[in-house]
C-alpha positions in Angstrom: -0.8 -52.4 -3.6 -0.1 -53.3 0.0 -0.7 -51.2 3.1 3.0 -50.3 3.4 3.0 -48.9 -0.2 0.0 -46.8 0.6 1.6 -45.4 3.8 4.8 -44.5 1.8 2.7 -42.7 -0.8 0.8 -40.9 1.9 4.1 -39.8 3.6 5.5 -38.5 0.3 2.4 -36.5 -0.4 2.3 -35.0 3.1 6.0 -34.1 2.9 5.5 -32.5 -0.5 2.6 -30.4 0.9 4.6 -29.3 3.9 7.6 -28.4 1.8 5.4 -26.5 -0.6 3.7 -24.6 2.2 7.1 -23.7 3.7 8.1 -22.2 0.4 4.9 -20.1 0.4 5.6 -18.9 3.9 9.0 -17.6 2.7 7.6 -16.1 -0.4 8.1 -12.4 0.5 11.8 -13.1 1.2 12.1 -15.0 -2.1 10.4 -12.2 -4.0 12.8 -9.6 -2.6 15.7 -11.7 -3.8 14.1 -12.2 -7.2 13.4 -8.5 -7.5 16.9 -7.5 -6.4 18.3 -9.9 -9.0 15.8 -8.7 -11.7 16.8 -5.1 -11.0 20.5 -6.0 -11.3 19.8 -7.8 -14.6 17.7 -4.9 -16.0 20.8 -2.7 -15.3 23.1 -5.2 -16.9 20.9 -5.8 -20.0 21.4 -2.3 -21.3 23.7 0.6 -20.8 22.8 4.0 -19.4 19.6 5.5 -20.6 20.3 7.0 -24.0 20.3 10.8 -24.1 18.4 10.9 -27.4 15.5 9.1 -25.7 15.0 11.7 -23.0 12.6 13.8 -25.0 10.4 10.7 -25.7 9.8 10.0 -22.0 6.3 8.7 -21.3 4.2 8.5 -18.1 2.3 5.2 -17.9 0.8 5.9 -14.4 1.2 2.6 -12.6 -2.0 1.7 -10.6 -0.4 1.7 -7.2 -3.7 0.8 -5.5 -3.3 -2.8 -6.6 -0.3 -3.2 -4.3 -2.0 -1.8 -1.2 -1.4 -4.0 1.9 -5.0 -5.0 2.6 -4.2 -8.7 2.5 -1.0 -10.6 1.8 -2.8 -12.9 -0.7 -4.3 -10.0 -2.7 -0.8 -8.4 -3.0 0.6 -11.7 -4.1 -2.1 -12.0 -6.8 -1.2 -8.5 -8.1 2.5 -9.3 -8.0 2.0 -12.5 -10.0 0.0 -10.5 -12.5 2.7 -7.9 -12.8 5.4 -10.5 -13.3 3.3 -12.2 -16.0 2.9 -8.9 -17.9 6.6 -8.0 -17.6 7.5 -11.5 -18.8 5.1 -11.0 -21.8 6.5 -7.6 -22.7 10.1 -8.8 -22.5 9.4 -11.9 -24.6 8.7 -10.3 -27.9 10.2 -8.0 -30.6 13.4 -7.4 -28.8 15.6 -7.1 -31.9 16.0 -3.4 -31.7 16.7 -3.3 -28.0 20.4 -4.1 -28.4 20.6 -5.6 -24.9 22.9 -8.2 -23.3 21.2 -11.4 -24.4 22.5 -13.5 -21.4 21.2 -10.9 -18.9 17.9 -10.8 -20.8 17.6 -14.6 -20.6 18.4 -14.7 -16.9 15.9 -11.9 -16.4 13.2 -13.8 -18.2 14.0 -17.1 -16.5 13.9 -15.5 -13.0 10.5 -14.0 -13.8 9.2 -17.3 -15.1 10.3 -19.2 -12.0 8.8 -16.6 -9.7 5.5 -16.7 -11.6 5.5 -20.5 -11.2 6.2 -20.2 -7.5 3.5 -17.5 -7.0 0.9 -19.5 -8.9 1.6 -22.6 -6.8 1.1 -20.6 -3.6 -1.8 -18.5 -4.8 -3.9 -21.4 -6.3 -4.3 -22.8 -2.8 -5.8 -19.6 -1.5 -7.4 -18.5 -4.8 -11.1 -19.1 -4.2 -11.5 -16.3 -1.6 -9.7 -13.7 -3.6 -11.2 -14.1 -7.1 -13.0 -10.8 -7.0 -10.1 -8.7 -5.9 -7.9 -10.5 -8.4 -10.2 -9.5 -11.2 -10.3 -5.9 -10.2 -6.5 -5.8 -10.0 -6.2 -7.7 -13.2 -8.2 -5.1 -15.1 -6.2 -2.2 -13.8 -2.9 -3.9 -14.5 -4.0 -5.0 -17.9 -4.9 -1.4 -18.8 -1.5 -0.2 -17.5 0.5 -2.8 -19.4 -1.6 -2.4 -22.5 -0.4 1.3 -22.6 3.2 0.1 -22.5 2.6 -2.5 -25.2 0.8 0.0 -27.4 3.6 2.5 -26.9 6.1 -0.1 -28.0 4.0 -1.0 -31.1 3.4 2.7 -31.9 7.2 3.3 -31.8 7.8 0.1 -33.8 9.8 -1.4 -30.9 12.6 1.0 -31.5 15.6 1.4 -29.2 14.1 4.4 -27.3 10.7 2.7 -26.7 12.5 -0.3 -25.3 14.7 1.8 -23.1 11.7 3.8 -21.8 9.9 0.5 -21.2 12.9 -1.0 -19.4 13.0 2.1 -17.1 9.3 1.7 -16.4 9.7 -2.0 -15.6 12.5 -1.0 -13.2 10.0 1.3 -11.5 7.4 -1.5 -11.2 9.9 -3.8 -9.6 11.0 -1.1 -7.2 7.3 -0.6 -6.1 6.9 -4.4 -5.6 10.1 -4.4 -3.6 8.9 -1.6 -1.4 5.6 -3.5 -0.7 7.2 -6.9 -0.1 9.6 -5.4 2.5 6.4 -4.4 4.5 4.9 -7.9 4.3 
């Protein structure tokens, strides 16, 4: 390969890095848009909360300390983890949920794209934040395990899905509140 070809490859790689870092700099704004869209899609997926499910309400106690504004990267790691768990929960046993399939697909796709974007940005800064990521991961894993167990215990019935949908809405609202402060 000649020198000109190497220069072109170098320019392409440096432009890709610059564009990618610009996307990471605008991540809070992107997250707010994704969260607003996700909240809209959660509302569109199902109808009003069914009255018969009110007596089955469950408190899952979200670990809010994982979203404390100590460092932007730590919050980003926690948000990525939350999105991954929400994506996992909304990717299985949805037959009894009776939700709008198109809205559900759009919701899942939006989460997946945001997870990809967060991973790309966080991997660059990952080495410093490994310990904090593990602490957050354990707290979030415990929280989402409660939701997953609740769904399994209720055999993924309509009410368990509606309660879980309401809880995911609350999670997204907490993330939105934090990202607005970033």
